[in-house]
C-alpha positions as a Markdown table, in Angstrom:
| # | Residue | x | y | z |
|---|---|---|---|---|
| 1 | Met | -145.2 | 36.6 | -62.0 |
| 2 | Thr | -144.9 | 40.3 | -61.3 |
| 3 | Val | -141.5 | 42.2 | -61.8 |
| 4 | Lys | -141.2 | 42.6 | -58.0 |
| 5 | Lys | -141.7 | 38.9 | -57.4 |
| 6 | Tyr | -139.4 | 38.1 | -60.2 |
| 7 | Leu | -136.6 | 40.4 | -58.8 |
| 8 | Lys | -137.1 | 38.7 | -55.3 |
| 9 | Tyr | -136.8 | 35.3 | -57.1 |
| 10 | Ala | -133.7 | 36.4 | -59.0 |
| 11 | Ile | -132.0 | 37.8 | -56.0 |
| 12 | Gly | -132.8 | 34.8 | -54.0 |
| 13 | Glu | -131.3 | 32.5 | -56.7 |
| 14 | Ile | -128.2 | 34.7 | -56.9 |
| 15 | Ile | -127.8 | 34.5 | -53.2 |
| 16 | Leu | -128.2 | 30.7 | -53.2 |
| 17 | Val | -125.7 | 30.5 | -56.1 |
| 18 | Ala | -123.2 | 32.7 | -54.2 |
| 19 | Ile | -123.7 | 30.6 | -50.9 |
| 20 | Gly | -123.1 | 27.5 | -52.9 |
| 21 | Ile | -119.9 | 28.9 | -54.5 |
| 22 | Leu | -118.7 | 30.1 | -51.2 |
| 23 | Ile | -119.3 | 26.7 | -49.6 |
| 24 | Ala | -117.6 | 25.0 | -52.5 |
| 25 | Leu | -114.7 | 27.3 | -52.2 |
| 26 | Trp | -114.5 | 26.7 | -48.4 |
| 27 | Val | -114.8 | 23.0 | -48.9 |
| 28 | Asn | -112.0 | 23.1 | -51.5 |
| 29 | Asp | -109.8 | 25.2 | -49.3 |
| 30 | Trp | -110.5 | 23.0 | -46.3 |
| 31 | Asn | -109.5 | 19.9 | -48.4 |
| 32 | Glu | -106.4 | 21.5 | -49.8 |
| 33 | Asn | -105.4 | 22.6 | -46.3 |
| 34 | Arg | -106.0 | 19.1 | -45.0 |
| 35 | Lys | -103.9 | 17.6 | -47.7 |
| 36 | Asn | -101.1 | 20.2 | -47.1 |
| 37 | Lys | -101.1 | 19.3 | -43.5 |
| 38 | Val | -100.9 | 15.7 | -44.2 |
| 39 | Ala | -98.0 | 16.4 | -46.5 |
| 40 | Glu | -96.3 | 18.7 | -44.1 |
| 41 | Asn | -96.6 | 16.0 | -41.3 |
| 42 | Lys | -95.0 | 13.4 | -43.6 |
| 43 | Tyr | -92.1 | 15.8 | -44.5 |
| 44 | Leu | -91.6 | 16.7 | -40.7 |
| 45 | Ile | -91.4 | 12.9 | -39.9 |
| 46 | Ala | -88.9 | 12.3 | -42.8 |
| 47 | Leu | -86.9 | 15.4 | -41.7 |
| 48 | Leu | -86.7 | 14.0 | -38.1 |
| 49 | Glu | -85.5 | 10.6 | -39.4 |
| 50 | Asp | -82.8 | 12.2 | -41.5 |
| 51 | Tyr | -81.7 | 14.3 | -38.6 |
| 52 | Glu | -81.5 | 11.3 | -36.3 |
| 53 | Asp | -79.4 | 9.4 | -38.8 |
| 54 | Asn | -77.1 | 12.5 | -39.1 |
| 55 | Leu | -76.9 | 12.7 | -35.3 |
| 56 | Arg | -75.8 | 9.1 | -35.0 |
| 57 | Ile | -73.2 | 9.6 | -37.6 |
| 58 | Ser | -71.9 | 12.8 | -35.8 |
| 59 | Val | -71.6 | 11.0 | -32.5 |
| 60 | Val | -69.7 | 8.2 | -34.1 |
| 61 | Ile | -67.4 | 10.6 | -35.9 |
| 62 | Ile | -66.8 | 12.7 | -32.8 |
| 63 | Asn | -65.8 | 9.6 | -30.8 |
| 64 | Arg | -63.5 | 8.5 | -33.6 |
| 65 | Ile | -61.8 | 11.9 | -33.7 |
| 66 | Glu | -61.5 | 12.3 | -30.0 |
| 67 | Asn | -59.9 | 8.9 | -29.9 |
| 68 | Ser | -57.4 | 9.8 | -32.6 |
| 69 | Leu | -56.3 | 13.3 | -31.5 |
| 70 | Pro | -54.3 | 12.2 | -28.4 |
| 71 | Tyr | -52.2 | 9.9 | -30.6 |
| 72 | Leu | -51.2 | 12.9 | -32.8 |
| 73 | Ile | -50.5 | 15.1 | -30.0 |
| 74 | Ser | -48.4 | 12.4 | -28.5 |
| 75 | Leu | -46.4 | 12.1 | -31.8 |
| 76 | Ile | -45.6 | 15.9 | -31.8 |
| 77 | Glu | -44.5 | 15.7 | -28.2 |
| 78 | Gln | -42.4 | 12.6 | -28.8 |
| 79 | Ser | -40.8 | 14.3 | -32.0 |
| 80 | Ser | -39.3 | 17.1 | -29.7 |
| 81 | Leu | -37.5 | 14.5 | -27.5 |
| 82 | Glu | -33.9 | 13.4 | -28.2 |
| 83 | Lys | -35.1 | 9.8 | -27.9 |
| 84 | Pro | -38.8 | 8.8 | -27.8 |
| 85 | Asn | -39.9 | 7.4 | -24.4 |
| 86 | Ile | -42.5 | 5.0 | -25.9 |
| 87 | Ser | -42.2 | 1.8 | -27.9 |
| 88 | Val | -41.7 | 1.8 | -31.7 |
| 89 | Asp | -44.9 | -0.3 | -31.9 |
| 90 | Ser | -46.8 | 2.5 | -30.1 |
| 91 | Leu | -45.3 | 5.2 | -32.3 |
| 92 | Asn | -46.3 | 3.2 | -35.5 |
| 93 | Asn | -49.7 | 2.7 | -34.0 |
| 94 | Ala | -50.1 | 6.5 | -33.4 |
| 95 | Ile | -48.9 | 7.4 | -36.9 |
| 96 | Ser | -51.5 | 5.0 | -38.4 |
| 97 | Lys | -54.0 | 7.7 | -37.4 |
| 98 | Leu | -52.7 | 9.6 | -40.4 |
| 99 | Asn | -54.4 | 6.9 | -42.5 |
| 100 | Ser | -57.7 | 6.8 | -40.6 |
| 101 | Met | -60.5 | 8.8 | -42.1 |
| 102 | Pro | -63.9 | 9.4 | -40.3 |
| 103 | Ser | -66.2 | 9.5 | -43.4 |
| 104 | Tyr | -69.3 | 11.7 | -42.9 |
| 105 | Arg | -72.1 | 10.7 | -45.3 |
| 106 | Ser | -75.0 | 12.9 | -44.4 |
| 107 | Thr | -78.7 | 12.2 | -45.1 |
| 108 | Asp | -80.3 | 15.3 | -46.7 |
| 109 | Arg | -82.7 | 13.9 | -49.4 |
| 110 | Thr | -85.8 | 15.1 | -47.7 |
| 111 | Tyr | -84.7 | 18.7 | -47.3 |
| 112 | Asn | -83.4 | 18.7 | -50.9 |
| 113 | Asn | -86.7 | 17.5 | -52.0 |
| 114 | Leu | -88.5 | 20.1 | -50.1 |
| 115 | Val | -86.3 | 22.8 | -51.6 |
| 116 | Gly | -86.3 | 21.4 | -55.1 |
| 117 | Ser | -90.0 | 20.8 | -55.3 |
| 118 | Gly | -91.0 | 24.1 | -53.8 |
| 119 | Asp | -92.8 | 22.3 | -51.0 |
| 120 | Leu | -90.8 | 24.1 | -48.3 |
| 121 | Lys | -93.8 | 26.4 | -48.2 |
| 122 | Leu | -95.8 | 23.6 | -46.6 |
| 123 | Ile | -93.7 | 24.0 | -43.4 |
| 124 | Gln | -95.8 | 26.4 | -41.4 |
| 125 | Asn | -93.3 | 27.2 | -38.7 |
| 126 | Asp | -91.1 | 30.0 | -40.0 |
| 127 | Ser | -88.6 | 29.6 | -37.2 |
| 128 | Leu | -88.1 | 25.9 | -38.1 |
| 129 | Lys | -87.6 | 26.8 | -41.7 |
| 130 | Thr | -84.9 | 29.2 | -40.8 |
| 131 | Asn | -83.2 | 26.7 | -38.5 |
| 132 | Leu | -83.4 | 24.0 | -41.1 |
| 133 | Ala | -81.6 | 26.3 | -43.6 |
| 134 | Lys | -78.9 | 27.0 | -41.1 |
| 135 | Tyr | -78.5 | 23.3 | -40.2 |
| 136 | Tyr | -78.3 | 22.1 | -43.8 |
| 137 | Lys | -75.8 | 25.0 | -44.6 |
| 138 | Leu | -73.6 | 23.8 | -41.8 |
| 139 | Leu | -74.0 | 20.3 | -43.1 |
| 140 | Tyr | -72.9 | 21.3 | -46.6 |
| 141 | Ile | -69.8 | 22.9 | -45.2 |
| 142 | Leu | -69.0 | 19.9 | -43.2 |
| 143 | Asn | -69.3 | 17.7 | -46.3 |
| 144 | Leu | -66.9 | 20.2 | -48.1 |
| 145 | Val | -64.4 | 19.8 | -45.4 |
| 146 | Gln | -64.8 | 16.0 | -45.4 |
| 147 | Glu | -64.0 | 16.1 | -49.1 |
| 148 | Thr | -60.8 | 18.2 | -48.4 |
| 149 | His | -59.9 | 15.5 | -45.8 |
| 150 | Glu | -60.4 | 12.7 | -48.4 |
| 151 | Met | -58.1 | 14.7 | -50.9 |
| 152 | Glu | -55.4 | 15.1 | -48.2 |
| 153 | Leu | -55.5 | 11.5 | -47.4 |
| 154 | Val | -54.6 | 10.6 | -50.9 |
| 155 | Gln | -52.4 | 13.5 | -51.8 |
| 156 | Ser | -50.5 | 14.0 | -48.5 |
| 157 | Phe | -50.8 | 11.4 | -45.8 |
| 158 | Gln | -50.6 | 8.1 | -47.8 |
| 159 | Pro | -47.7 | 9.3 | -50.1 |
| 160 | Tyr | -45.8 | 10.5 | -47.0 |
| 161 | Ile | -46.1 | 7.1 | -45.4 |
| 162 | Met | -45.3 | 5.3 | -48.5 |
| 163 | Glu | -42.1 | 7.4 | -49.2 |
| 164 | Tyr | -40.7 | 7.8 | -45.6 |
| 165 | Met | -42.1 | 4.8 | -43.6 |
| 166 | Asp | -42.7 | 1.3 | -43.7 |
| 167 | Phe | -46.5 | 1.0 | -44.5 |
| 168 | Gln | -46.6 | -2.5 | -43.3 |
| 169 | Ala | -45.4 | -1.3 | -39.8 |
| 170 | Val | -48.2 | 1.3 | -39.7 |
| 171 | Lys | -50.7 | -1.5 | -40.2 |
| 172 | Pro | -53.1 | 0.2 | -42.7 |
| 173 | Thr | -55.6 | -2.6 | -42.1 |
| 174 | Arg | -56.2 | -5.1 | -39.4 |
| 175 | Asn | -57.9 | -8.4 | -40.6 |
| 176 | Glu | -57.8 | -11.4 | -38.5 |
| 177 | Asp | -58.3 | -13.8 | -41.5 |
| 178 | Phe | -55.5 | -12.3 | -43.6 |
| 179 | Lys | -52.8 | -11.0 | -41.3 |
| 180 | Leu | -49.8 | -9.2 | -42.6 |
| 181 | Pro | -46.3 | -10.7 | -41.8 |
| 182 | Glu | -44.2 | -8.9 | -39.4 |
| 183 | Ser | -42.6 | -5.6 | -40.6 |
| 184 | Val | -38.9 | -5.6 | -41.6 |
| 185 | Glu | -38.5 | -1.8 | -41.1 |
| 186 | Glu | -40.6 | -0.9 | -38.2 |
| 187 | Asn | -37.9 | 1.4 | -36.8 |
| 188 | Lys | -38.1 | 3.6 | -39.9 |
| 189 | Ile | -40.3 | 6.1 | -37.9 |
| 190 | Leu | -37.3 | 6.8 | -35.6 |
| 191 | Glu | -35.4 | 8.2 | -38.6 |
| 192 | Ile | -37.9 | 10.8 | -39.5 |
| 193 | Met | -39.6 | 11.8 | -36.2 |
| 194 | Gly | -37.3 | 14.7 | -35.6 |
| 195 | Thr | -37.8 | 16.4 | -39.0 |
| 196 | Arg | -39.9 | 19.4 | -39.7 |
| 197 | Lys | -41.8 | 17.5 | -42.5 |
| 198 | Phe | -42.9 | 14.9 | -39.9 |
| 199 | Arg | -44.2 | 17.5 | -37.5 |
| 200 | Asn | -46.0 | 19.4 | -40.3 |
| 201 | Ile | -47.7 | 16.3 | -41.6 |
| 202 | Val | -48.9 | 15.3 | -38.2 |
| 203 | Thr | -50.0 | 18.8 | -37.4 |
| 204 | Leu | -51.9 | 19.0 | -40.8 |
| 205 | Lys | -53.9 | 15.9 | -39.8 |
| 206 | Trp | -54.5 | 17.4 | -36.3 |
| 207 | Ala | -55.9 | 20.5 | -38.0 |
| 208 | Ile | -58.2 | 18.6 | -40.3 |
| 209 | Leu | -59.6 | 16.4 | -37.5 |
| 210 | Thr | -60.1 | 19.4 | -35.1 |
| 211 | Asp | -61.9 | 21.1 | -37.9 |
| 212 | Leu | -64.1 | 18.2 | -38.4 |
| 213 | Leu | -64.6 | 17.8 | -34.6 |
| 214 | Asp | -65.8 | 21.4 | -34.2 |
| 215 | Leu | -68.2 | 21.2 | -37.1 |
| 216 | Asn | -69.7 | 18.0 | -35.8 |
| 217 | Lys | -70.2 | 19.4 | -32.4 |
| 218 | Asp | -71.8 | 22.5 | -34.0 |
| 219 | Leu | -74.3 | 20.1 | -35.7 |
| 220 | Leu | -75.2 | 18.6 | -32.3 |
| 221 | Gln | -75.7 | 22.1 | -31.0 |
| 222 | Met | -78.2 | 22.8 | -33.8 |
| 223 | Arg | -80.3 | 20.1 | -32.2 |
| 224 | Leu | -81.6 | 22.6 | -29.7 |
| 225 | Leu | -82.6 | 24.9 | -32.4 |
| 226 | Leu | -84.5 | 22.3 | -34.4 |
| 227 | Ile | -86.3 | 20.9 | -31.4 |
| 228 | Asn | -87.3 | 24.4 | -30.1 |
C-alpha cells in the first residue's frame, strides 16, 4: 500500500470513527433528554396534584373563615350596647369561634424534592419555575401564620375562655353520642362583654382570621400564574 493510499485509508478510518463518536454522543444526548422529559412530566403531574390538594384546602379554609368572621363582628357590635339584643345562647355560640381553628396542612413534598435533589433544572419553563417559587414562598408564609394562630389558640383564646367564661356554655365540641349536660353559668358572657379585654381578644381573633383569609385568597390568585 502506497503512502498516499495509506493516508486516504487512515483519514477514512478517522472520519468513520469521528462519525461513530458523534452518533453515539447524539444517541446518548437524545436518550438523556428523553429520560429528562419523562422525569419532567412526572414532576409536573405530581406538582399539579399537590396544587389541587392545596387548592381544595384553601377553599375549605376560606369558607370556614368567612363563616366565622360575621360572628366575631357581631360580638364587637353587641359589646358596645348597654344590653345585647340577641340571646345568650347566640352570644355563646358566637364566642365559640374563638376556639375554632381552620388548620392548613399544605402538600409541598414534590416541590421540596425538586429543590432538594437539584431536579428543578428539569423544569424547562423558566416562567413556571419563577411562579412556583413565588407560590411556595407564599405557602411557607401561610404556614407560619397558621402556626402563630395555633399558638394564640393555646396561649390566648382557650385560657381566656377558661378564666372568664363557662367553657361548657361555649360548647367546645359537639358530639351527638356524648352530649355535655346543660351549662350552669351560660350568662357568664354578659358579665365580660363590656370590658376592653373582651373586645381585644375578639379583635385579635378577627385579625388572625382575616390575615389567614387574605393569604388563602392570594394562593387562589396564584392559580392564574401557575396555569399561564
